[in-house]
C-alpha positions as a Markdown table, in Angstrom:
| # | Residue | x | y | z |
|---|---|---|---|---|
| 1 | Met | -2.0 | -2.4 | -29.5 |
| 2 | Ile | -0.3 | 1.0 | -28.6 |
| 3 | Gln | 3.3 | 0.8 | -29.3 |
| 4 | Leu | 5.3 | 2.6 | -26.2 |
| 5 | Lys | 8.5 | 3.3 | -28.4 |
| 6 | Asn | 6.5 | 5.5 | -30.9 |
| 7 | Ile | 5.4 | 7.8 | -27.9 |
| 8 | Gln | 7.1 | 10.8 | -26.9 |
| 9 | Ala | 5.2 | 12.6 | -24.4 |
| 10 | Ile | 3.3 | 11.3 | -21.1 |
| 11 | Tyr | 0.6 | 13.2 | -19.5 |
| 12 | Phe | -0.5 | 12.3 | -16.3 |
| 13 | Leu | -4.5 | 13.0 | -15.0 |
| 14 | Gly | -3.9 | 12.5 | -10.8 |
| 15 | Ala | 0.1 | 12.1 | -11.1 |
| 16 | Gly | 0.5 | 12.5 | -7.4 |
| 17 | Gly | -0.6 | 9.5 | -6.6 |
| 18 | Ile | 1.5 | 6.4 | -5.1 |
| 19 | Gly | 0.7 | 4.2 | -8.1 |
| 20 | Met | 0.7 | 6.8 | -11.3 |
| 21 | Ser | 3.9 | 8.1 | -9.5 |
| 22 | Ala | 6.0 | 5.5 | -10.3 |
| 23 | Leu | 4.8 | 5.1 | -13.6 |
| 24 | Val | 5.6 | 8.8 | -13.7 |
| 25 | Arg | 8.9 | 7.6 | -12.3 |
| 26 | Tyr | 9.4 | 4.9 | -15.2 |
| 27 | Phe | 8.9 | 7.0 | -18.2 |
| 28 | Leu | 10.9 | 9.9 | -16.8 |
| 29 | Ser | 13.9 | 6.7 | -16.8 |
| 30 | Glu | 12.9 | 6.2 | -20.8 |
| 31 | Gly | 13.8 | 9.6 | -21.8 |
| 32 | Lys | 10.2 | 10.5 | -22.2 |
| 33 | Phe | 8.6 | 13.9 | -21.6 |
| 34 | Val | 6.6 | 13.7 | -19.1 |
| 35 | Ala | 3.7 | 16.5 | -17.6 |
| 36 | Gly | 0.6 | 16.4 | -15.7 |
| 37 | Tyr | -2.4 | 17.6 | -13.2 |
| 38 | Asp | -2.6 | 16.7 | -9.8 |
| 39 | Arg | -5.1 | 18.0 | -7.0 |
| 40 | Thr | -3.2 | 18.9 | -4.5 |
| 41 | Pro | 0.7 | 19.4 | -4.0 |
| 42 | Ser | 2.6 | 17.3 | -1.6 |
| 43 | Glu | 6.2 | 16.0 | -0.9 |
| 44 | Leu | 5.6 | 13.5 | -3.7 |
| 45 | Thr | 4.8 | 15.8 | -6.2 |
| 46 | Ala | 7.7 | 17.5 | -5.6 |
| 47 | His | 10.3 | 14.9 | -6.1 |
| 48 | Leu | 8.5 | 14.1 | -9.3 |
| 49 | Thr | 9.2 | 17.7 | -10.1 |
| 50 | Gln | 12.7 | 17.6 | -9.3 |
| 51 | Glu | 13.4 | 14.6 | -10.8 |
| 52 | Gly | 12.1 | 16.4 | -13.9 |
| 53 | Ala | 8.5 | 15.9 | -14.5 |
| 54 | His | 6.5 | 19.2 | -15.4 |
| 55 | Leu | 3.2 | 19.4 | -12.7 |
| 56 | His | 0.6 | 21.8 | -12.4 |
| 57 | Tyr | -2.3 | 21.7 | -9.6 |
| 58 | Glu | -5.4 | 23.8 | -11.2 |
| 59 | Glu | -8.0 | 22.2 | -13.3 |
| 60 | Ser | -7.1 | 23.9 | -16.6 |
| 61 | Val | -6.4 | 23.0 | -20.5 |
| 62 | Asp | -3.9 | 25.9 | -21.2 |
| 63 | Ala | -1.7 | 24.6 | -18.7 |
| 64 | Ile | -0.9 | 21.3 | -20.5 |
| 65 | Pro | 2.3 | 21.9 | -22.1 |
| 66 | Gln | 2.9 | 22.1 | -25.9 |
| 67 | Glu | 4.7 | 18.7 | -26.1 |
| 68 | Cys | 1.6 | 17.1 | -24.8 |
| 69 | Arg | -0.6 | 18.5 | -27.4 |
| 70 | Asn | 0.5 | 16.3 | -30.5 |
| 71 | Lys | -2.6 | 13.0 | -30.0 |
| 72 | Glu | -0.1 | 11.1 | -32.5 |
| 73 | Thr | 2.4 | 11.3 | -30.1 |
| 74 | Thr | 1.1 | 11.9 | -26.4 |
| 75 | Leu | -0.4 | 9.1 | -24.3 |
| 76 | Val | -2.5 | 9.9 | -21.5 |
| 77 | Ile | -2.5 | 8.1 | -18.6 |
| 78 | Tyr | -5.6 | 8.4 | -16.1 |
| 79 | Thr | -6.3 | 7.4 | -12.3 |
| 80 | Pro | -9.9 | 6.3 | -11.8 |
| 81 | Ala | -10.2 | 9.3 | -9.0 |
| 82 | Ile | -10.5 | 11.6 | -11.6 |
| 83 | Pro | -14.2 | 13.1 | -11.5 |
| 84 | Lys | -16.2 | 13.3 | -14.7 |
| 85 | Gly | -16.2 | 16.4 | -16.0 |
| 86 | His | -13.1 | 17.4 | -15.1 |
| 87 | Lys | -11.7 | 20.2 | -18.0 |
| 88 | Glu | -8.0 | 18.2 | -18.8 |
| 89 | Trp | -10.3 | 14.9 | -19.1 |
| 90 | Glu | -12.8 | 16.4 | -21.7 |
| 91 | Tyr | -10.2 | 18.0 | -23.9 |
| 92 | Phe | -8.2 | 15.1 | -24.6 |
| 93 | Lys | -11.4 | 12.8 | -25.2 |
| 94 | Glu | -13.1 | 15.6 | -27.4 |
| 95 | Ala | -9.5 | 15.8 | -29.2 |
| 96 | Gly | -9.3 | 11.5 | -29.9 |
| 97 | Phe | -6.1 | 11.5 | -27.7 |
| 98 | Ile | -4.7 | 7.4 | -26.8 |
| 99 | Ile | -6.1 | 7.5 | -23.1 |
| 100 | Lys | -5.5 | 4.5 | -21.0 |
| 101 | Lys | -6.1 | 3.4 | -17.4 |
| 102 | Arg | -2.7 | 3.3 | -15.5 |
| 103 | Ala | -3.4 | -0.2 | -14.4 |
| 104 | Glu | -3.6 | -0.9 | -18.6 |
| 105 | Val | -0.3 | 1.0 | -19.0 |
| 106 | Leu | 1.1 | -1.3 | -16.2 |
| 107 | Gly | 0.4 | -4.2 | -18.0 |
| 108 | Ile | 1.4 | -3.2 | -21.0 |
| 109 | Ile | 5.0 | -2.3 | -19.6 |
| 110 | Thr | 5.0 | -5.9 | -17.8 |
| 111 | Arg | 3.7 | -7.8 | -20.5 |
| 112 | Asp | 6.8 | -9.6 | -21.5 |
| 113 | Lys | 8.5 | -10.0 | -18.3 |
| 114 | Arg | 8.1 | -12.2 | -15.5 |
| 115 | Gly | 5.3 | -10.6 | -13.0 |
| 116 | Val | 5.7 | -11.2 | -9.3 |
| 117 | Cys | 2.7 | -9.9 | -7.8 |
| 118 | Ala | 1.1 | -9.5 | -4.5 |
| 119 | Ala | -2.6 | -8.9 | -4.5 |
| 120 | Gly | -4.8 | -8.6 | -1.5 |
| 121 | Thr | -7.5 | -6.4 | 0.6 |
| 122 | His | -4.5 | -5.7 | 3.3 |
| 123 | Gly | -0.5 | -6.8 | 3.3 |
| 124 | Lys | 0.4 | -6.5 | -0.6 |
| 125 | Thr | 2.2 | -3.0 | 0.1 |
| 126 | Thr | 4.7 | -4.4 | 2.7 |
| 127 | Thr | 4.6 | -7.8 | 0.6 |
| 128 | Ser | 5.5 | -6.5 | -2.4 |
| 129 | Thr | 8.1 | -3.9 | -1.1 |
| 130 | Met | 9.7 | -6.6 | 0.9 |
| 131 | Thr | 10.0 | -9.2 | -1.8 |
| 132 | Ala | 11.7 | -6.5 | -4.2 |
| 133 | His | 14.3 | -5.9 | -1.6 |
| 134 | Leu | 14.6 | -9.8 | -1.3 |
| 135 | Leu | 15.2 | -10.1 | -4.7 |
| 136 | His | 17.0 | -6.7 | -5.7 |
| 137 | Gln | 19.5 | -7.4 | -2.8 |
| 138 | Ser | 20.4 | -11.0 | -4.4 |
| 139 | His | 21.7 | -12.5 | -7.2 |
| 140 | Val | 18.7 | -12.1 | -9.1 |
| 141 | Asp | 18.0 | -9.0 | -9.2 |
| 142 | Cys | 14.4 | -7.4 | -10.5 |
| 143 | Ala | 12.6 | -4.3 | -11.0 |
| 144 | Ala | 9.4 | -3.1 | -9.2 |
| 145 | Phe | 6.4 | -1.2 | -9.2 |
| 146 | Leu | 5.1 | -0.2 | -5.9 |
| 147 | Gly | 2.4 | 1.0 | -3.6 |
| 148 | Gly | 4.2 | 2.6 | -1.3 |
| 149 | Ile | 7.8 | 4.3 | -0.7 |
| 150 | Ser | 10.5 | 1.8 | 0.0 |
| 151 | Lys | 12.5 | 3.2 | 2.8 |
| 152 | Asn | 15.8 | 1.3 | 1.5 |
| 153 | Tyr | 15.2 | 2.8 | -2.0 |
| 154 | Lys | 13.4 | 6.0 | -1.5 |
| 155 | Ser | 11.2 | 5.2 | -4.0 |
| 156 | Asn | 8.6 | 3.1 | -5.3 |
| 157 | Leu | 9.9 | 2.1 | -8.6 |
| 158 | Val | 12.7 | 0.1 | -8.5 |
| 159 | Leu | 15.0 | -0.9 | -12.0 |
| 160 | Ser | 17.0 | -3.6 | -13.2 |
| 161 | Glu | 19.3 | -3.7 | -16.2 |
| 162 | Lys | 20.0 | -7.6 | -15.8 |
| 163 | Ser | 16.4 | -9.1 | -14.7 |
| 164 | Asp | 13.3 | -10.4 | -16.6 |
| 165 | Leu | 11.3 | -10.0 | -13.0 |
| 166 | Val | 9.4 | -7.4 | -12.0 |
| 167 | Val | 7.8 | -7.1 | -8.6 |
| 168 | Ile | 3.9 | -5.4 | -9.2 |
| 169 | Glu | 1.4 | -4.6 | -6.2 |
| 170 | Ala | -1.9 | -5.6 | -7.9 |
| 171 | Asp | -4.5 | -3.5 | -6.9 |
| 172 | Glu | -7.7 | -5.1 | -6.9 |
| 173 | Tyr | -9.2 | -1.3 | -6.7 |
| 174 | Asp | -11.6 | -0.8 | -10.1 |
| 175 | Arg | -10.2 | -4.1 | -11.0 |
| 176 | Ser | -7.2 | -2.8 | -12.0 |
| 177 | Phe | -5.4 | -6.1 | -11.4 |
| 178 | Leu | -7.2 | -7.8 | -14.0 |
| 179 | His | -4.9 | -6.1 | -16.4 |
| 180 | Leu | -1.4 | -8.1 | -15.2 |
| 181 | Thr | -0.3 | -11.2 | -16.6 |
| 182 | Pro | 1.7 | -13.0 | -13.2 |
| 183 | Tyr | 4.1 | -15.3 | -13.5 |
| 184 | Ile | 3.6 | -15.3 | -9.6 |
| 185 | Ala | 0.9 | -14.3 | -7.6 |
| 186 | Thr | 0.6 | -13.9 | -3.9 |
| 187 | Ile | -3.0 | -13.2 | -2.5 |
| 188 | Thr | -2.7 | -12.1 | 0.8 |
| 189 | Ser | -6.5 | -11.5 | 2.4 |
| 190 | Ala | -9.7 | -11.1 | 0.6 |
| 191 | Asp | -11.4 | -9.4 | 3.2 |
| 192 | Pro | -14.7 | -7.2 | 0.9 |
| 193 | Asp | -13.6 | -3.6 | 0.7 |
| 194 | His | -14.1 | -1.4 | -2.8 |
| 195 | Leu | -17.8 | -2.2 | -2.3 |
| 196 | Asp | -18.9 | 1.0 | -4.1 |
| 197 | Ile | -17.2 | -0.6 | -7.2 |
| 198 | Tyr | -18.1 | -4.5 | -6.3 |
| 199 | Gly | -21.5 | -4.0 | -4.5 |
| 200 | Asn | -21.5 | -7.3 | -2.8 |
| 201 | Lys | -18.5 | -9.6 | -0.9 |
| 202 | Glu | -19.2 | -12.3 | -4.0 |
| 203 | Asn | -18.4 | -10.1 | -6.8 |
| 204 | Tyr | -15.1 | -9.0 | -4.9 |
| 205 | Leu | -14.1 | -12.8 | -4.1 |
| 206 | Glu | -15.2 | -13.7 | -8.0 |
| 207 | Ala | -12.4 | -10.6 | -8.8 |
| 208 | Phe | -9.6 | -12.6 | -7.3 |
| 209 | Ala | -10.4 | -15.7 | -8.7 |
| 210 | Gln | -10.6 | -14.1 | -12.3 |
| 211 | Phe | -7.3 | -12.9 | -11.1 |
| 212 | Thr | -5.9 | -16.4 | -10.9 |
| 213 | Glu | -7.1 | -17.1 | -14.5 |
| 214 | Lys | -4.4 | -14.5 | -15.0 |
| 215 | Ile | -1.5 | -16.3 | -14.3 |
| 216 | Arg | 1.1 | -17.7 | -16.7 |
| 217 | Asn | 0.4 | -21.1 | -17.3 |
| 218 | Asp | 4.2 | -21.9 | -16.1 |
| 219 | Gly | 3.4 | -19.9 | -13.2 |
| 220 | Tyr | 3.0 | -20.2 | -9.2 |
| 221 | Leu | 0.4 | -19.2 | -6.8 |
| 222 | Ile | 0.3 | -18.6 | -3.2 |
| 223 | Val | -2.6 | -18.1 | -1.3 |
| 224 | His | -2.9 | -17.6 | 2.5 |
| 225 | Glu | -4.3 | -20.1 | 4.3 |
| 226 | Gly | -8.2 | -19.9 | 4.8 |
| 227 | Leu | -9.6 | -17.6 | 2.0 |
| 228 | Glu | -12.5 | -18.0 | 0.9 |
| 229 | Val | -11.1 | -17.4 | -2.7 |
| 230 | Thr | -11.5 | -20.6 | -5.3 |
| 231 | Pro | -8.6 | -20.1 | -7.6 |
| 232 | Arg | -9.5 | -20.7 | -11.4 |
| 233 | Thr | -5.9 | -21.4 | -13.0 |
| 234 | Ala | -4.3 | -22.9 | -15.7 |
| 235 | Pro | -3.6 | -26.2 | -15.4 |
| 236 | Gly | 0.5 | -25.8 | -15.3 |
| 237 | Val | 0.2 | -23.3 | -12.5 |
| 238 | Lys | 2.0 | -24.6 | -9.3 |
| 239 | Cys | -0.2 | -24.0 | -6.3 |
| 240 | Tyr | 0.7 | -23.3 | -2.9 |
| 241 | Thr | -0.6 | -22.0 | 0.8 |
| 242 | Tyr | 1.1 | -20.0 | 3.1 |
| 243 | Gly | 0.5 | -18.7 | 6.5 |
| 244 | Arg | 1.8 | -17.9 | 10.0 |
| 245 | Thr | 1.9 | -21.1 | 11.1 |
| 246 | Asn | 0.2 | -23.4 | 8.7 |
| 247 | Gly | 0.8 | -23.7 | 5.0 |
| 248 | Asp | 3.2 | -25.1 | 2.6 |
| 249 | Phe | 5.2 | -21.9 | 3.5 |
| 250 | His | 5.2 | -20.8 | 7.2 |
| 251 | Ala | 6.7 | -19.9 | 10.5 |
| 252 | Arg | 8.4 | -22.2 | 13.3 |
| 253 | Asn | 9.9 | -21.6 | 16.5 |
| 254 | Ile | 8.7 | -17.8 | 16.7 |
| 255 | Arg | 10.5 | -15.7 | 19.3 |
| 256 | Ile | 9.4 | -12.3 | 20.5 |
| 257 | Gly | 11.2 | -10.2 | 22.7 |
| 258 | Gly | 13.3 | -7.2 | 23.2 |
| 259 | Gly | 12.4 | -5.5 | 20.3 |
| 260 | Thr | 13.0 | -8.4 | 17.9 |
| 261 | Ile | 11.2 | -11.1 | 16.1 |
| 262 | Ile | 13.3 | -14.0 | 15.0 |
| 263 | Phe | 11.6 | -17.1 | 13.6 |
| 264 | Asp | 12.4 | -20.1 | 11.6 |
| 265 | Tyr | 11.0 | -19.9 | 8.0 |
| 266 | Val | 10.0 | -23.5 | 6.4 |
| 267 | Ser | 9.5 | -23.9 | 2.5 |
| 268 | Pro | 8.3 | -27.5 | 0.8 |
| 269 | Trp | 12.1 | -27.4 | 0.0 |
| 270 | Asp | 13.7 | -26.4 | 3.2 |
| 271 | Thr | 13.9 | -25.0 | 6.6 |
| 272 | Ile | 15.7 | -21.5 | 7.1 |
| 273 | Gly | 16.5 | -20.4 | 10.8 |
| 274 | Asp | 16.9 | -17.6 | 12.6 |
| 275 | Ile | 15.1 | -15.2 | 10.1 |
| 276 | Glu | 14.9 | -11.7 | 12.2 |
| 277 | Leu | 12.5 | -9.3 | 10.9 |
| 278 | Gly | 14.0 | -5.9 | 9.9 |
| 279 | Val | 10.8 | -4.2 | 11.0 |
| 280 | Pro | 9.4 | -6.4 | 14.0 |
| 281 | Val | 5.7 | -6.1 | 14.0 |
| 282 | Ser | 3.6 | -9.1 | 14.4 |
| 283 | Ile | 1.9 | -9.1 | 11.2 |
| 284 | Asn | 5.3 | -9.1 | 9.2 |
| 285 | Ile | 5.7 | -12.8 | 10.2 |
| 286 | Glu | 3.2 | -13.6 | 7.7 |
| 287 | Asn | 4.0 | -11.1 | 5.0 |
| 288 | Gly | 7.6 | -12.2 | 5.4 |
| 289 | Ile | 6.9 | -15.5 | 5.0 |
| 290 | Ala | 4.6 | -14.7 | 1.1 |
| 291 | Ala | 8.1 | -13.0 | 0.0 |
| 292 | Met | 10.3 | -15.3 | 0.6 |
| 293 | Ala | 8.4 | -17.8 | -1.0 |
| 294 | Met | 8.1 | -16.0 | -4.1 |
| 295 | Ala | 11.6 | -14.9 | -3.5 |
| 296 | Gln | 12.6 | -18.4 | -3.2 |
| 297 | Ile | 10.8 | -19.9 | -6.4 |
| 298 | Cys | 12.5 | -16.7 | -8.1 |
| 299 | Gly | 16.5 | -18.0 | -7.1 |
| 300 | Ala | 17.0 | -16.2 | -4.1 |
| 301 | Thr | 19.7 | -18.4 | -1.6 |
| 302 | Ala | 19.0 | -19.0 | 2.1 |
| 303 | Glu | 21.3 | -16.6 | 3.0 |
| 304 | Glu | 19.9 | -13.9 | 0.6 |
| 305 | Leu | 17.0 | -14.5 | 2.1 |
| 306 | Arg | 17.9 | -14.2 | 5.9 |
| 307 | Asn | 20.1 | -11.2 | 4.9 |
| 308 | Gly | 17.6 | -9.4 | 3.3 |
| 309 | Met | 14.8 | -9.8 | 5.8 |
| 310 | Lys | 17.5 | -8.1 | 8.4 |
| 311 | Ser | 17.9 | -5.4 | 5.9 |
| 312 | Phe | 14.6 | -4.8 | 5.0 |
| 313 | Ala | 13.7 | -1.1 | 6.3 |
| 314 | Gly | 10.2 | -1.1 | 5.1 |
| 315 | Ala | 7.3 | 1.3 | 3.5 |
| 316 | Asp | 6.5 | 4.3 | 4.1 |
| 317 | Arg | 2.9 | 4.7 | 6.5 |
| 318 | Arg | 3.5 | 1.1 | 6.7 |
| 319 | Phe | 4.1 | 0.5 | 10.3 |
| 320 | Asp | 6.2 | 3.4 | 10.5 |
| 321 | Phe | 7.9 | 4.4 | 13.4 |
| 322 | His | 9.0 | 8.1 | 13.6 |
| 323 | Ile | 9.7 | 8.0 | 17.7 |
| 324 | Lys | 10.8 | 4.3 | 19.4 |
| 325 | Glu | 11.7 | 5.5 | 22.6 |
| 326 | Asp | 11.1 | 3.8 | 26.2 |
| 327 | Asp | 8.6 | 6.2 | 27.3 |
| 328 | Thr | 7.6 | 7.8 | 23.9 |
| 329 | Val | 6.1 | 5.4 | 20.6 |
| 330 | Leu | 4.9 | 7.1 | 17.2 |
| 331 | Leu | 4.0 | 5.2 | 14.7 |
| 332 | Ser | 2.0 | 5.8 | 11.5 |
| 333 | Asp | 0.0 | 3.2 | 9.1 |
| 334 | Tyr | -1.7 | 3.5 | 5.8 |
| 335 | Ala | -4.6 | 1.2 | 7.7 |
| 336 | His | -8.3 | 2.1 | 6.3 |
| 337 | His | -10.1 | -1.4 | 6.9 |
| 338 | Pro | -11.1 | -2.8 | 9.9 |
| 339 | Asp | -8.7 | -5.8 | 9.9 |
| 340 | Glu | -6.0 | -3.4 | 8.9 |
| 341 | Ile | -6.8 | -1.8 | 12.2 |
| 342 | Lys | -7.4 | -4.7 | 13.8 |
| 343 | Ala | -3.9 | -6.3 | 13.1 |
| 344 | Cys | -2.0 | -3.0 | 14.2 |
| 345 | Ala | -3.8 | -2.9 | 17.4 |
| 346 | Leu | -3.1 | -6.2 | 17.6 |
| 347 | Ser | 0.7 | -6.4 | 17.0 |
| 348 | Met | 1.3 | -3.2 | 19.1 |
| 349 | Arg | -0.6 | -4.9 | 21.8 |
| 350 | Glu | 2.2 | -7.5 | 21.7 |
| 351 | Leu | 5.3 | -5.5 | 21.3 |
| 352 | Tyr | 3.5 | -3.2 | 24.1 |
| 353 | Pro | 1.5 | -5.1 | 26.7 |
| 354 | Asp | 2.0 | -3.2 | 29.4 |
| 355 | Lys | 1.8 | 0.6 | 27.5 |
| 356 | Lys | -1.6 | 2.2 | 27.1 |
| 357 | Leu | -2.3 | 2.3 | 23.3 |
| 358 | Ser | -3.7 | 5.7 | 21.6 |
| 359 | Val | -4.9 | 6.0 | 18.1 |
| 360 | Ile | -5.9 | 8.9 | 16.1 |
| 361 | Phe | -8.0 | 7.9 | 13.1 |
| 362 | Gln | -9.1 | 9.3 | 10.1 |
| 363 | Pro | -11.7 | 7.2 | 8.0 |
| 364 | His | -11.1 | 7.3 | 4.0 |
| 365 | Leu | -14.0 | 7.1 | 2.2 |
| 366 | Tyr | -17.8 | 8.0 | 2.9 |
| 367 | Ser | -18.5 | 4.8 | 1.5 |
| 368 | Arg | -16.4 | 2.6 | 3.0 |
| 369 | Thr | -17.5 | 4.4 | 6.2 |
| 370 | Asn | -21.4 | 3.4 | 5.6 |
| 371 | Asp | -20.5 | -0.2 | 4.5 |
| 372 | Phe | -18.3 | -1.0 | 7.4 |
| 373 | Tyr | -18.8 | 1.7 | 10.3 |
| 374 | Pro | -19.8 | -1.5 | 12.7 |
| 375 | Gln | -16.4 | -3.1 | 12.1 |
| 376 | Phe | -14.4 | 0.2 | 12.3 |
| 377 | Ala | -15.5 | 0.6 | 15.8 |
| 378 | Gln | -14.8 | -3.0 | 16.9 |
| 379 | Ser | -11.1 | -2.9 | 15.6 |
| 380 | Leu | -10.6 | 0.6 | 17.5 |
| 381 | Ser | -12.1 | -0.7 | 20.8 |
| 382 | Leu | -9.1 | -2.9 | 20.8 |
| 383 | Phe | -6.9 | 0.8 | 21.8 |
| 384 | Asp | -7.4 | 2.3 | 24.9 |
| 385 | Glu | -8.1 | 5.6 | 23.8 |
| 386 | Val | -9.5 | 6.4 | 20.6 |
| 387 | Ile | -9.1 | 10.2 | 18.7 |
| 388 | Leu | -11.7 | 9.9 | 15.6 |
| 389 | Val | -11.3 | 12.3 | 12.6 |
| 390 | Glu | -13.9 | 13.6 | 10.1 |
| 391 | Ile | -13.9 | 11.6 | 7.0 |
| 392 | Tyr | -11.5 | 11.7 | 4.6 |
| 393 | Pro | -13.2 | 12.3 | 1.3 |
| 394 | Ala | -10.8 | 11.4 | -1.9 |
| 395 | Arg | -12.8 | 11.1 | -4.9 |
| 396 | Glu | -16.6 | 10.8 | -3.3 |
| 397 | Gln | -19.1 | 13.1 | -2.4 |
| 398 | Pro | -21.1 | 13.0 | 1.0 |
| 399 | Ile | -23.6 | 10.3 | 1.5 |
| 400 | Pro | -26.4 | 11.8 | 3.7 |
| 401 | Gly | -26.3 | 10.8 | 7.3 |
| 402 | Val | -22.5 | 9.3 | 7.2 |
| 403 | Ser | -19.6 | 10.6 | 9.3 |
| 404 | Ser | -17.4 | 9.5 | 12.0 |
| 405 | Gln | -20.4 | 9.9 | 14.3 |
| 406 | Leu | -21.5 | 6.0 | 12.9 |
| 407 | Ile | -18.0 | 4.9 | 14.2 |
| 408 | Tyr | -17.9 | 7.1 | 17.8 |
| 409 | Asp | -21.2 | 5.6 | 19.0 |
| 410 | Leu | -20.5 | 2.0 | 18.6 |
| 411 | Ile | -17.1 | 1.8 | 20.0 |
| 412 | Ala | -16.9 | 0.5 | 23.7 |
| 413 | Pro | -17.6 | 2.4 | 26.5 |
| 414 | Thr | -14.3 | 1.2 | 28.1 |
| 415 | Val | -12.4 | 3.0 | 25.5 |
| 416 | Ser | -11.5 | 6.7 | 26.0 |
| 417 | Lys | -13.0 | 8.4 | 23.1 |
| 418 | Arg | -13.0 | 12.0 | 21.3 |
| 419 | Met | -14.2 | 13.2 | 18.4 |
| 420 | Cys | -11.8 | 15.7 | 16.5 |
| 421 | Ala | -12.2 | 18.1 | 13.1 |
| 422 | Arg | -9.3 | 17.7 | 10.9 |
| 423 | Thr | -7.8 | 21.0 | 11.7 |
| 424 | Glu | -7.8 | 20.4 | 15.5 |
| 425 | Val | -5.3 | 17.3 | 15.1 |
| 426 | Leu | -2.2 | 18.9 | 16.1 |
| 427 | Thr | -4.1 | 20.8 | 19.2 |
| 428 | Val | -5.5 | 17.9 | 20.6 |
| 429 | Val | -2.0 | 16.0 | 20.5 |
| 430 | Glu | -0.8 | 19.1 | 22.1 |
| 431 | Glu | -3.2 | 19.1 | 24.6 |
| 432 | Leu | -2.8 | 15.3 | 25.5 |
| 433 | Lys | 0.7 | 15.0 | 24.8 |
| 434 | Glu | 1.9 | 14.3 | 28.7 |
| 435 | Thr | -0.8 | 11.2 | 28.9 |
| 436 | Phe | 0.4 | 9.6 | 25.2 |
| 437 | Glu | 2.8 | 6.4 | 25.8 |
| 438 | Val | 2.1 | 4.9 | 22.2 |
| 439 | Leu | 0.3 | 7.0 | 19.8 |
| 440 | Val | -0.9 | 5.4 | 16.6 |
| 441 | Ser | -1.9 | 7.8 | 13.4 |
| 442 | Leu | -4.1 | 5.7 | 11.3 |
| 443 | Gly | -5.4 | 6.3 | 7.7 |
| 444 | Ala | -5.0 | 7.0 | 4.0 |
| 445 | Gly | -6.3 | 9.9 | 4.0 |
| 446 | Asp | -3.9 | 13.7 | 4.9 |
| 447 | Ile | -3.7 | 12.6 | 8.3 |
| 448 | Glu | -0.3 | 11.6 | 7.7 |
| 449 | Asn | 1.0 | 15.3 | 6.5 |
| 450 | Asp | 0.5 | 16.0 | 10.5 |
| 451 | Val | 2.8 | 12.9 | 11.2 |
| 452 | Pro | 6.1 | 15.3 | 11.4 |
| 453 | Ala | 4.5 | 17.7 | 13.6 |
| 454 | Met | 3.2 | 14.9 | 16.0 |
| 455 | Ala | 6.6 | 14.1 | 16.2 |
| 456 | Ser | 8.0 | 17.4 | 17.0 |
| 457 | Ile | 5.4 | 17.8 | 20.0 |
| 458 | Leu | 6.2 | 14.4 | 21.5 |
| 459 | Lys | 9.8 | 15.0 | 21.0 |
| 460 | Asn | 10.0 | 18.6 | 22.7 |
| 461 | Arg | 7.7 | 16.9 | 25.6 |
| 462 | Arg | 10.2 | 14.1 | 26.0 |
| 463 | Cys | 13.0 | 17.1 | 26.1 |
| 464 | Leu | 11.0 | 18.9 | 28.7 |
| 465 | Lys | 11.1 | 16.1 | 30.6 |
| 466 | Arg | 14.8 | 15.7 | 30.9 |
């Protein structure tokens, strides 16, 4: 087994990914020389460079620093998004370097810790980020490797000098979460996704069942009510369920109004009254129940749970409000699966029942669009107005016959809709700015890069009206 203490330099292929960047920050904190490649610069890679990472954006063996050319003291970490035939990948492979997936390294780092893991098709980023905040601000404390930037800590890495607890977003993509050994595992959802990897629903659910086998014998499993996953835990694992109003952990006396959501949290041990959500959207009731269940098992007190939930500021790109005024609302969200879009639409409808809901959606991946285009259309039809952008390909090559048009054609005729090239998004926002009441930007691609400009356009509209 690789001994990280003997490694002096870490080289990342795909350093700018949200999961990879947490490892970049971890190894920087350990005093290692950190360098790497990413396809495009971003705000996140700029932060990593400021923090000490040596990054470049052109595929070039010559750009690999000398410090990363000794195979005895260098570890290469890659993301599955790196394409076959990548020049730098081929260099390290042919030279016999130690090359590991991000998930493998995360498993090595956390193997001797008590892992508090949130898995699921959706909800895992908010749930894990919320759990990390609940524990870190309590007397228990924790470290965390997150799949989003915590607004409370301005990072996707949280470190602790006193706790052996580490909160981990357990990603099912490429079966990554099977490298983990959880102390506590929560499964928030298991709606089939990544069928380019799994092939079918049965294989996808089987991976989650295999994930439950990884839980330590003295550990805990918390599963959302109604999931099709059949756990295969060791005999000593304690199993619970959770849900909005049902399960071993649930909410009672839910009060929504005036821009706030308050409820009573019910667990197998007690009831904690008047939990107020710091990010008051309906889906966070369930996310909050799961997070509080994990934090409570780890020893957080009732008052710490109450304070932590109220002070939780959220994660970037998860129900991220950029404007929240009576006449103008702008929100961005990472939603890229039909069920995530549905949850977003229903939550926004609950918050703004009398407002026109408009959405700009950028589909993510040709394969996902091909697998779920009828479901995408159904979920988008819950909005009043849909602006549909061309597909963000990420790691994929185009699939003949697959485009955003497949979704567009099935959106309900009662919905106002239009297609939009990626380069025309801001032009469309400028054109329609007077008609927006609640505008939601959705997608896991690069649509997020335009959100600050969208906010400027809508704020300027508000100023002109005054």
